[in-house]
C-alpha positions as CSV (number, residue, x, y, z in Angstrom):
1,M,141.7,101.1,136.4
2,R,139.8,97.8,136.3
3,L,136.6,99.8,136.1
4,Y,137.4,100.7,132.5
5,F,137.6,97.0,131.6
6,A,134.4,96.2,133.5
7,V,132.5,98.8,131.5
8,Y,134.0,98.0,128.0
9,R,134.6,94.3,128.3
10,K,131.7,93.6,125.8
11,C,132.6,96.3,123.4
12,S,133.6,95.9,119.7
13,F,137.2,95.8,118.5
14,S,137.3,99.5,117.5
15,Q,135.9,100.5,120.9
16,I,138.6,98.4,122.7
17,N,141.4,100.0,120.7
18,I,140.0,103.4,121.8
19,V,140.3,102.3,125.4
20,K,143.9,101.2,124.9
21,L,144.9,104.3,123.1
22,V,143.5,106.6,125.7
23,S,144.9,104.7,128.6
24,I,148.4,104.8,127.2
25,L,148.2,108.5,126.3
26,L,147.1,109.3,129.8
27,F,149.3,106.9,131.8
28,K,152.2,106.4,129.3
29,N,154.6,103.8,130.8
30,S,152.7,103.5,134.1
31,K,151.5,100.2,135.6
32,Q,147.9,101.3,135.1
33,S,148.4,101.4,131.3
34,R,149.8,97.8,131.3
35,I,146.9,96.6,133.4
36,I,144.4,98.0,130.9
37,I,146.2,96.6,127.8
38,K,146.4,93.2,129.5
39,S,142.7,93.2,130.1
40,V,141.6,94.2,126.6
41,K,143.8,91.7,124.9
42,R,141.1,89.0,125.4
43,C,138.8,90.9,123.0
44,T,141.2,90.9,120.0
45,D,144.0,88.9,118.5
46,V,147.7,89.4,119.4
47,K,148.7,90.6,116.0
48,N,146.3,93.5,115.9
49,T,147.3,94.4,119.5
50,E,151.0,94.6,118.6
51,M,150.3,96.7,115.6
52,M,148.2,99.1,117.6
53,N,150.8,99.3,120.4
54,H,153.4,100.2,117.8
55,K,151.3,103.1,116.5
56,I,150.6,104.2,120.1
57,R,154.3,104.3,121.0
58,R,155.0,106.5,117.9
59,N,152.2,109.0,118.8
60,R,152.4,109.3,122.6
61,N,153.3,113.0,122.5
62,R,150.3,114.2,120.6
63,N,148.4,117.3,121.6
64,I,145.9,117.1,124.5
65,L,143.1,117.8,121.9
66,V,143.6,114.2,120.6
67,I,142.9,112.9,124.1
68,L,139.7,115.0,124.3
69,A,138.6,113.7,120.9
70,L,139.1,110.1,121.9
71,F,137.1,110.6,125.1
72,T,134.3,111.9,122.9
73,C,134.4,108.8,120.9
74,M,134.3,106.7,124.0
75,I,131.3,108.5,125.3
76,S,129.5,108.0,122.0
77,H,130.0,104.3,122.2
78,T,128.7,103.8,125.8
79,S,125.7,102.0,124.3
80,C,127.8,98.9,124.1
81,N,127.2,98.1,127.8
82,D,124.1,96.2,128.7
83,D,122.3,98.5,131.2
84,E,118.7,97.6,131.8
85,E,115.7,100.0,131.8
86,D,114.8,100.7,135.4
87,G,111.6,102.7,134.7
88,F,112.7,105.9,136.5
89,R,111.9,109.2,134.9
90,G,112.4,112.9,135.9
91,F,111.8,116.5,134.9
92,M,111.9,120.0,136.3
93,S,109.2,122.6,136.4
94,K,107.8,125.6,138.2
95,A,104.9,124.6,140.4
96,T,102.5,125.8,143.1
97,I,102.3,123.6,146.2
98,I,99.0,122.9,148.1
99,G,98.4,120.3,150.8
100,D,100.1,118.5,153.7
101,S,102.2,115.5,154.4
102,I,99.2,113.4,155.5
103,N,97.0,113.9,152.4
104,G,99.9,114.6,150.1
105,Y,101.3,117.8,148.5
106,Y,99.6,118.7,145.3
107,C,102.1,120.2,142.9
108,Y,100.3,122.1,140.2
109,L,102.7,122.6,137.3
110,D,102.9,125.9,135.4
111,G,101.1,125.4,132.1
112,G,99.1,122.4,133.4
113,G,99.7,119.1,135.0
114,L,99.6,117.6,138.5
115,V,102.1,115.8,140.5
116,I,101.4,114.5,144.0
117,S,104.2,113.9,146.5
118,H,104.5,113.0,150.2
119,D,108.0,114.5,150.5
120,R,108.1,116.3,153.9
121,A,110.7,118.8,152.5
122,L,107.7,120.5,150.9
123,A,106.2,121.5,154.2
124,G,105.6,125.2,154.3
125,V,106.6,125.7,150.6
126,E,104.1,127.6,148.4
127,R,105.9,128.0,145.1
128,G,109.2,127.3,143.4
129,Y,111.2,125.4,140.8
130,F,111.5,121.6,141.5
131,G,112.9,118.4,140.2
132,F,110.3,115.6,140.1
133,H,111.4,111.9,140.1
134,Y,108.9,109.1,139.5
135,K,108.5,105.7,138.0
136,E,106.2,104.8,135.0
137,S,104.0,102.9,137.5
138,D,103.3,106.2,139.3
139,W,101.1,107.4,136.5
140,T,97.5,107.3,137.7
141,T,94.1,108.1,136.2
142,S,91.2,109.3,138.2
143,A,87.6,108.2,137.6
144,D,86.8,111.4,135.7
145,G,89.8,110.9,133.4
146,V,92.4,113.2,135.0
147,K,95.9,111.7,134.5
148,F,98.6,112.6,137.0
149,I,101.7,111.4,138.8
150,D,101.3,110.0,142.3
151,N,104.0,109.5,144.9
152,A,106.8,111.4,143.2
153,H,110.1,112.3,144.9
154,I,111.3,115.9,145.0
155,S,114.9,117.1,144.6
156,G,116.9,120.1,143.4
157,W,114.4,122.7,144.1
158,S,114.5,126.5,144.4
159,V,111.8,127.9,146.8
160,Y,110.4,131.3,145.9
161,D,109.5,134.0,148.3
162,I,105.9,135.3,148.0
163,I,104.8,138.9,148.0
164,Q,101.2,140.1,148.3
165,P,100.0,143.3,146.5
166,I,99.0,146.2,148.8
167,S,96.9,149.2,148.1
168,K,98.4,152.6,147.3
169,A,96.9,154.1,150.4
170,E,98.6,151.4,152.6
171,A,101.9,151.8,150.8
172,E,101.9,155.6,151.2
173,A,101.1,155.3,154.9
174,K,104.2,153.0,155.3
175,H,106.3,155.3,153.1
176,I,106.8,152.4,150.7
177,T,106.2,154.6,147.7
178,D,108.8,157.2,148.7
179,K,111.5,157.8,146.1
180,D,114.3,156.1,148.2
181,S,112.1,153.0,148.8
182,C,110.9,152.6,145.2
183,Q,114.1,152.3,143.1
184,L,114.7,150.5,139.8
185,P,116.1,147.0,140.3
186,S,118.8,145.8,137.9
187,F,118.1,143.1,135.3
188,L,114.4,142.8,136.1
189,S,112.3,140.4,134.1
190,V,108.7,139.3,134.6
191,D,107.3,135.9,133.8
192,R,103.7,135.2,132.8
193,G,101.2,134.4,135.5
194,Y,99.5,131.1,136.1
195,R,96.7,130.3,138.6
196,G,97.1,133.0,141.1
197,Y,100.8,134.0,140.6
198,F,103.3,135.6,138.4
199,D,107.1,135.6,138.9
200,L,109.7,138.4,139.1
201,N,113.4,137.7,138.3
202,L,115.7,140.3,139.9
203,G,118.4,141.0,142.5
204,T,116.7,139.7,145.6
205,S,119.7,140.3,148.0
206,I,122.7,142.6,148.3
207,I,126.1,141.2,149.1
208,N,128.9,143.1,150.9
209,R,131.9,142.1,148.8
210,E,134.4,143.0,151.5
211,N,133.1,140.5,154.1
212,G,130.4,138.4,152.3
213,E,127.6,139.6,154.4
214,K,124.2,139.5,152.7
215,I,120.9,141.3,153.3
216,R,117.5,140.9,151.6
217,A,116.1,143.7,149.5
218,E,112.7,145.0,150.4
219,L,110.1,144.2,147.7
220,N,106.5,145.5,147.6
221,M,103.9,145.3,144.9
222,V,101.4,148.3,145.0
223,Y,98.1,148.8,143.2
224,D,95.9,151.8,142.9
225,P,92.2,150.8,142.8
226,E,91.4,153.9,140.7
227,E,93.7,152.9,137.9
228,Q,92.2,149.5,137.2
229,I,90.0,148.7,134.2
230,P,88.5,145.4,133.2
231,D,91.2,144.4,130.7
232,T,94.3,145.8,132.4
233,L,95.8,145.3,135.9
234,R,98.3,148.0,136.7
235,L,100.9,147.4,139.4
236,Q,103.9,149.3,140.8
237,L,107.0,147.4,142.0
238,C,108.7,149.2,144.8
239,Y,112.3,147.9,145.3
240,N,114.4,149.1,148.2
241,P,117.9,147.5,148.3
242,R,118.5,148.9,151.9
243,I,122.3,149.1,151.5
244,P,124.0,150.3,154.7
245,D,126.0,153.5,154.4
246,N,129.2,151.7,155.4
247,W,129.0,149.2,152.5
248,S,131.2,150.6,149.8
249,I,131.5,147.6,147.5
250,T,128.4,145.6,146.8
251,S,126.9,143.2,144.3
252,N,123.5,141.6,143.6
253,D,122.4,138.1,144.4
254,Y,119.7,137.2,141.8
255,G,116.7,135.0,142.3
256,T,113.0,134.7,141.7
257,V,110.0,136.0,143.7
258,S,106.4,135.2,143.1
259,C,103.6,137.7,143.4
260,D,100.3,136.3,144.7
261,I,97.5,138.2,142.8
262,S,94.6,136.0,144.0
263,S,93.5,138.7,146.4
264,L,92.7,141.0,143.4
265,V,90.2,138.6,141.9
266,N,87.3,140.9,142.9
267,L,89.0,144.2,142.4
268,Q,87.3,144.5,139.0
269,Q,84.9,142.7,136.7
270,W,87.9,141.3,134.8
271,S,87.7,140.6,131.1
272,D,88.4,137.1,129.8
273,S,91.9,138.3,128.8
274,V,93.7,140.7,131.1
275,T,97.0,142.6,130.4
276,V,99.2,142.9,133.5
277,V,101.5,145.9,133.5
278,V,104.2,146.1,136.1
279,K,105.8,149.5,136.4
280,S,109.4,149.7,137.9
281,G,111.0,153.0,138.6
282,D,109.7,156.1,136.8
283,K,109.5,154.7,133.3
284,E,110.3,151.0,132.9
285,K,107.2,148.8,132.3
286,H,106.8,145.0,131.9
287,G,103.6,143.6,130.4
288,F,102.1,140.1,129.8
289,K,98.6,138.7,129.4
290,I,96.7,136.3,131.6
291,S,93.2,134.8,131.7
292,K,90.8,136.0,134.3
293,N,91.0,132.5,135.7
294,D,94.6,133.1,136.5
295,F,93.5,135.3,139.5
296,I,92.1,132.1,141.1
297,K,94.4,129.6,142.8
298,H,93.9,125.9,142.6
299,D,91.3,124.3,144.9
300,V,92.9,122.8,148.0
301,K,90.1,120.2,148.5
302,I,90.6,118.1,145.4
303,T,89.7,114.4,145.8
304,F,90.6,111.8,143.2
305,R,88.7,108.5,142.9
306,Y,91.2,106.1,141.4
307,I,90.4,103.6,138.7
308,E,91.5,100.1,139.8
């Protein structure tokens, strides 16, 4: 319990009384309570301490909501300690990863922005949702005015699987478009594309609730070249849960999958603005707009000349 005193030793009188009150309500007549009261007496006079202790003894049996309210007050007063600014920052974002551990992994953020990392955990990762941690000194500007974060650390990420669109002819040859292999996934949503990708949020795996076993659902994105026009890209999502016959009780494990549409850049003379329509099942459709530049991935060979 000395930790409480170490944190609040420089607090104001009202903050100290909050500490005393909470400690006695929590520990009542225990030795811990007496230790905390002894510690905080240095921060106020004896008379005020005795008056407060008298009130505390009279109200020890208050409802637990009082304790929660007091904790809220304590949290709101944590500014009384003298922590120093350490310069570290952090944020989370979807990103596309290009590069290697030697030259650095170039993390292109959805919506714009670049972060470079040498974290080896990014090896083999193409796309996902990541936590980026850096210091203010990591901000760098190239000779041509591009500002980016260099040498960031990565944590708390979710790596997305990648699917590639296939033609209708190829899908039919593999029986991917058969009715049993092209079902409607539950709770499907589609996120806007950015620089070569768009994201699908859906049940990516099936769980056997009797024994916890999990299998991946089969996902395919199919396009028909004859259906495409300059301002609209039409795709068909084929979802096959592949549930074994002996699984009687199942549930979905939800996640995100990215669809790489960069291979379709030359499928049409695309307009400046393109509507992507993703059909799921017989009737359900999801649509969003992209730029024709969103068919093109970021260039791997980007060289920055730093300003000294």
